[in-house]
C-alpha positions as CSV (number, residue, x, y, z in Angstrom):
1,M,85.3,93.6,134.6
2,K,87.7,90.8,133.4
3,L,85.8,88.3,135.7
4,K,82.5,89.4,134.2
5,L,83.8,88.9,130.6
6,S,85.2,85.5,131.6
7,L,81.8,84.5,133.0
8,L,80.0,85.7,129.9
9,A,82.5,83.8,127.7
10,A,82.0,80.7,129.7
11,V,78.2,81.0,129.5
12,A,78.4,81.6,125.7
13,A,80.7,78.6,125.3
14,T,78.3,76.4,127.3
15,A,75.3,77.7,125.1
16,L,77.3,76.9,121.9
17,S,78.2,73.5,123.2
18,A,74.5,72.7,124.0
19,T,73.5,74.0,120.6
20,A,76.1,71.8,118.9
21,A,75.0,68.8,120.8
22,K,71.5,69.3,119.6
23,A,72.4,70.3,116.0
24,D,70.4,68.6,113.3
25,I,72.0,65.7,111.4
26,A,72.0,66.4,107.7
27,V,70.9,63.7,105.3
28,A,70.2,63.8,101.6
29,T,68.7,62.3,98.5
30,A,70.1,63.0,95.1
31,G,68.6,62.1,91.7
32,P,66.9,63.5,88.6
33,I,64.7,66.2,90.3
34,T,64.5,67.8,86.9
35,G,64.9,66.5,83.3
36,Q,63.2,63.7,81.4
37,Y,63.5,61.2,84.3
38,A,62.1,63.6,86.9
39,T,59.3,61.3,87.8
40,F,61.9,59.1,89.5
41,G,63.4,62.1,91.3
42,E,60.0,62.9,92.6
43,Q,59.6,59.3,93.9
44,M,62.9,59.6,95.7
45,K,62.2,63.0,97.2
46,K,58.7,62.0,98.4
47,G,60.1,58.8,99.9
48,I,62.8,60.4,101.9
49,E,60.7,63.3,103.0
50,Q,58.2,60.9,104.5
51,A,61.0,58.9,106.1
52,V,62.6,62.0,107.6
53,A,59.2,63.1,109.0
54,D,58.5,59.7,110.5
55,I,61.9,59.3,112.1
56,N,61.8,62.9,113.5
57,A,58.3,62.3,114.9
58,A,59.7,59.2,116.7
59,G,62.5,61.2,118.3
60,G,65.1,61.4,115.6
61,V,68.4,59.7,115.6
62,L,70.8,59.7,118.6
63,G,68.6,62.4,120.1
64,Q,69.0,64.7,117.1
65,K,66.5,65.6,114.4
66,L,67.2,64.9,110.7
67,K,67.5,67.8,108.3
68,L,67.0,67.0,104.6
69,E,69.1,68.2,101.7
70,V,68.0,67.5,98.1
71,G,70.5,67.3,95.2
72,D,69.4,67.4,91.5
73,D,71.8,65.6,89.2
74,A,69.3,65.3,86.2
75,C,70.9,61.9,85.6
76,D,74.0,63.6,84.3
77,P,77.3,62.1,85.5
78,K,79.2,65.5,85.7
79,Q,76.3,67.1,87.5
80,A,76.2,64.2,89.9
81,V,79.8,64.8,90.9
82,A,79.0,68.5,91.4
83,V,76.0,67.6,93.5
84,A,78.0,65.1,95.6
85,N,80.6,67.8,96.3
86,Q,77.8,70.3,97.3
87,L,76.3,67.7,99.7
88,A,79.7,67.0,101.2
89,K,80.1,70.8,101.7
90,A,76.7,70.9,103.4
91,G,78.0,68.3,105.9
92,V,75.6,65.5,105.1
93,K,76.2,62.1,106.8
94,F,74.1,60.0,104.4
95,V,72.9,60.1,100.8
96,A,69.9,58.0,99.5
97,G,71.0,58.1,95.9
98,H,71.6,58.4,93.1
99,F,68.9,57.1,90.7
100,C,70.8,56.5,87.5
101,S,73.8,54.2,87.7
102,G,75.7,56.7,85.5
103,S,75.3,59.2,88.3
104,S,75.8,56.9,91.3
105,I,79.1,55.5,90.1
106,P,81.1,58.7,89.8
107,A,79.3,60.3,92.8
108,S,80.3,57.3,94.9
109,Q,84.0,58.3,94.6
110,V,83.3,61.7,96.2
111,Y,81.3,60.1,99.0
112,A,84.1,57.7,99.7
113,E,86.7,60.5,99.9
114,E,84.4,62.6,102.1
115,G,83.3,59.8,104.4
116,I,79.6,59.8,103.5
117,L,77.5,56.7,103.6
118,Q,75.7,56.1,100.3
119,I,72.7,53.8,99.8
120,S,71.2,53.8,96.3
121,P,67.5,52.9,96.0
122,A,67.7,52.3,92.3
123,S,71.2,52.0,90.7
124,T,71.5,48.5,89.3
125,N,74.8,48.5,87.4
126,P,77.1,46.0,89.0
127,K,80.1,48.3,88.9
128,L,78.6,50.5,91.7
129,T,79.4,47.8,94.3
130,E,82.3,46.3,92.5
131,Q,84.6,49.3,93.3
132,N,85.5,47.9,96.7
133,L,84.2,51.1,98.4
134,K,83.2,50.3,102.0
135,N,80.7,53.1,102.2
136,V,78.5,52.1,99.2
137,F,75.3,50.0,99.4
138,R,72.1,49.6,97.4
139,V,68.6,48.2,98.3
140,C,67.8,47.1,94.8
141,G,69.2,44.2,92.8
142,R,71.8,44.2,90.1
143,D,71.7,44.1,86.3
144,D,73.4,40.8,86.1
145,Q,70.5,39.4,88.2
146,Q,67.8,41.2,86.3
147,G,69.4,40.4,82.9
148,L,69.6,36.7,83.7
149,I,65.9,36.5,84.3
150,A,65.2,38.5,81.1
151,G,67.5,36.3,79.1
152,K,65.9,33.1,80.4
153,Y,62.4,34.4,79.7
154,L,63.4,35.2,76.1
155,L,64.9,31.7,75.6
156,E,61.7,30.1,77.0
157,K,59.2,32.2,75.1
158,Y,61.0,33.2,71.9
159,K,63.3,30.3,71.2
160,G,64.3,30.2,67.6
161,K,62.5,33.5,66.9
162,N,63.8,36.9,65.9
163,I,64.8,38.9,69.0
164,A,66.2,42.5,69.1
165,I,68.2,43.9,71.9
166,L,68.4,47.7,72.2
167,H,70.0,50.1,74.6
168,D,70.3,53.8,75.2
169,K,74.2,53.8,75.8
170,S,73.7,54.7,79.5
171,A,75.5,52.8,82.3
172,Y,72.1,51.4,83.3
173,G,70.6,50.8,79.9
174,K,73.7,49.2,78.2
175,G,74.5,47.3,81.3
176,L,71.1,45.7,81.4
177,A,71.0,45.0,77.7
178,D,74.4,43.4,77.8
179,E,73.5,41.1,80.7
180,T,70.3,40.1,78.9
181,Q,72.3,39.4,75.8
182,K,74.9,37.4,77.7
183,A,72.1,35.2,79.3
184,L,70.4,34.7,75.9
185,N,73.7,33.8,74.1
186,A,74.7,31.4,76.9
187,G,71.4,29.6,76.3
188,G,72.4,29.0,72.7
189,Q,70.5,31.8,70.9
190,K,71.9,34.8,69.1
191,E,69.8,38.0,68.8
192,T,68.8,39.1,65.4
193,I,69.6,42.8,66.1
194,Y,71.7,44.4,68.7
195,E,71.6,48.2,68.5
196,A,72.1,51.4,70.4
197,Y,69.8,54.4,70.2
198,T,70.2,58.0,71.5
199,A,68.3,59.0,74.6
200,G,66.3,62.3,74.3
201,E,65.4,62.0,70.6
202,K,61.8,62.1,69.5
203,D,61.9,60.1,66.2
204,Y,62.9,56.4,66.3
205,S,61.0,55.6,63.1
206,A,64.2,54.5,61.2
207,L,65.1,52.1,64.1
208,V,61.5,50.8,64.1
209,S,61.6,50.3,60.3
210,K,64.8,48.2,60.8
211,L,63.1,46.1,63.4
212,K,60.0,45.6,61.2
213,Q,62.2,44.6,58.2
214,A,63.9,42.0,60.4
215,A,60.5,40.6,61.5
216,V,61.4,40.7,65.2
217,E,58.8,39.3,67.6
218,A,60.4,40.4,70.9
219,I,62.4,43.6,71.6
220,Y,64.4,43.9,74.8
221,I,65.0,47.6,75.7
222,G,67.8,48.5,78.1
223,G,66.8,52.1,78.9
224,Y,64.1,54.3,80.4
225,H,60.4,54.7,80.0
226,T,60.6,57.9,78.0
227,E,62.3,56.5,75.0
228,A,60.8,53.0,75.3
229,G,57.4,54.7,75.3
230,L,58.1,56.5,72.1
231,I,59.5,53.4,70.5
232,A,56.3,51.5,71.4
233,R,54.1,54.2,69.9
234,Q,56.1,54.4,66.7
235,M,56.0,50.6,66.5
236,K,52.2,50.7,66.5
237,D,52.3,53.5,63.9
238,Q,54.2,51.1,61.6
239,G,52.2,48.1,62.4
240,L,55.0,46.2,64.2
241,N,53.3,44.0,66.8
242,A,56.5,42.7,68.6
243,V,56.4,42.5,72.4
244,I,58.5,45.0,74.3
245,I,60.4,43.6,77.3
246,S,62.4,45.7,79.6
247,G,63.6,46.4,83.2
248,D,62.6,48.4,86.3
249,A,62.7,51.8,84.6
250,L,59.3,51.1,83.0
251,V,57.6,50.7,86.3
252,T,56.0,54.1,86.3
253,N,52.6,55.3,85.2
254,E,54.4,57.8,82.9
255,Y,55.1,54.9,80.6
256,W,51.5,54.5,79.7
257,A,51.0,58.2,79.6
258,I,53.4,58.2,76.7
259,T,52.3,55.0,75.0
260,G,48.6,54.8,75.5
261,A,47.3,51.5,74.0
262,A,50.6,50.9,72.3
263,G,52.0,49.9,75.7
264,E,49.7,47.0,76.0
265,N,51.4,43.7,77.0
266,T,54.8,45.4,77.7
267,M,56.7,43.2,80.2
268,M,59.3,44.3,82.7
269,T,61.3,43.0,85.7
270,F,61.2,44.7,89.1
271,G,61.1,43.6,92.8
272,P,57.9,42.4,94.3
273,D,55.6,45.4,94.8
274,P,56.5,46.8,98.3
275,R,53.1,48.5,98.5
276,E,51.6,45.1,99.1
277,K,53.8,44.2,102.0
278,P,52.1,44.3,105.5
279,D,55.1,46.3,106.9
280,A,54.4,49.1,104.4
281,K,50.7,49.4,105.0
282,A,50.8,52.4,107.4
283,V,53.3,54.3,105.3
284,V,51.5,53.6,102.1
285,E,48.3,55.0,103.7
286,K,50.1,58.2,104.7
287,F,51.2,58.8,101.1
288,R,47.7,58.1,99.7
289,K,46.1,60.3,102.2
290,A,48.4,63.1,101.0
291,G,47.3,62.3,97.4
292,Y,50.5,60.6,96.3
293,E,50.8,57.1,95.0
294,P,54.1,55.6,96.3
295,E,55.0,53.6,93.2
296,G,58.4,52.7,91.8
297,Y,61.3,53.7,94.0
298,T,59.4,55.8,96.6
299,L,59.4,53.1,99.2
300,Y,62.9,52.0,98.3
301,T,64.2,55.5,99.1
302,Y,62.2,55.4,102.4
303,A,63.8,52.1,103.2
304,A,67.3,53.4,102.5
305,L,66.9,56.0,105.2
306,Q,65.2,53.6,107.5
307,I,68.2,51.2,107.3
308,W,70.8,54.0,107.8
309,A,68.9,55.3,110.9
310,D,68.8,51.8,112.5
311,A,72.4,51.2,111.8
312,V,73.4,54.6,113.2
313,K,71.6,53.7,116.5
314,T,73.4,50.4,116.7
315,A,76.8,52.0,115.9
316,N,75.9,54.9,118.2
317,S,77.6,57.1,115.6
318,T,77.1,58.7,112.2
319,D,80.7,57.9,111.2
320,A,80.4,56.2,107.7
321,A,83.0,53.5,108.5
322,K,81.3,52.5,111.7
323,V,77.8,52.5,110.2
324,A,79.1,50.5,107.2
325,E,80.5,47.9,109.5
326,V,77.2,47.5,111.3
327,L,75.2,47.4,108.0
328,R,77.2,44.4,106.8
329,K,76.4,42.4,110.0
330,G,72.7,43.0,110.4
331,N,69.3,42.4,108.9
332,Y,66.8,45.3,108.8
333,D,63.0,45.4,108.8
334,T,61.9,47.9,106.3
335,V,58.9,49.0,104.2
336,I,60.3,46.9,101.3
337,G,60.9,43.8,103.5
338,K,63.8,42.4,105.5
339,I,67.2,43.6,104.1
340,G,70.7,42.3,104.6
341,F,73.9,43.2,102.8
342,D,76.9,41.2,101.6
343,A,80.5,42.3,101.8
344,K,80.2,44.3,98.6
345,G,77.1,46.2,99.8
346,D,74.6,44.3,97.7
347,V,71.4,42.9,99.1
348,T,71.7,39.3,100.2
349,S,68.3,38.2,98.9
350,P,67.5,40.0,95.6
351,A,64.2,39.2,94.1
352,Y,62.9,40.1,90.7
353,V,59.4,39.3,89.4
354,W,57.6,40.0,86.1
355,Y,55.2,42.8,85.6
356,K,52.9,43.4,82.6
357,W,51.2,46.5,81.3
358,S,47.5,46.1,80.5
359,N,44.6,48.6,80.2
360,G,46.7,51.5,81.5
361,Q,48.0,49.6,84.6
362,Y,50.9,47.4,85.5
363,A,50.6,44.4,87.7
364,E,52.8,41.5,88.8
365,V,52.4,38.4,86.7
366,K,51.4,35.7,89.2
């Protein structure tokens, strides 16, 4: 009887061992799945879902399939920390996230403590990669790069004219506005108005009145499409014809859905459209066949998982420290182009170009 039990125990242990060897590898995305910036959360979710499906169809990673977890931080810093802890508890090895810099920065501390590799598709505040955390990367550029381009543009096109710089007090919005202000001031021009507004409000008419009274001709907005769209509409209502200039958070069709014709000629900075890259063609077609347009950060999130999976194969491990070491040494072919990282975890060749809204569509200014 004892022998039989021992044999059964041995068989069970072998079965468990085999199951463990073939267990799925948990990966995640985290961002604003709900809330006023949910359009970006959807982009991230769609992007990583397709990347997981494609990687699994090709055999997975290290002979194991990927299993997706999704965390909703609603772009709230406290919620982001709670989500990061939940994902750590779920045993995830990688997080493509977060979207808002104000979420990515506090969450990155949790991932560092828990040994989880983080690649943000969208967080541009410099502080994210200035924390000296070895497990943190991003596949987008930084505000000090984006703001420099915006500041130079304002100097070139609006030299000696009245310029307003606004921000929504968020890590992303204020960071971007401050970098733009810095570049403008370094070029010898002082803005006429520098002011904060509160995200989530519906009435910005008092702010618009102030802008109109100051006869501003260009308004730089450090913030998201929701508030920028309302400001644009309320500017039109008051007959203020100043041009709105902003960053990557206005690269979504939802902006025009809010503004209508008031969004005409809005300018914003973003990377070259990855949908137009030859390496993205097959993936873009999959999205479109499924009835989804992979705009904004959809392909950036896809690329984040692509890069991690390639680095894991090279490292032959999902250990964050080993994968991070590999990431800093290689160059990766992705749907958004070839990506390499510097010692901080920033991309080595950031590229920002100008986009313009016209007739309900945005397109790169050639």
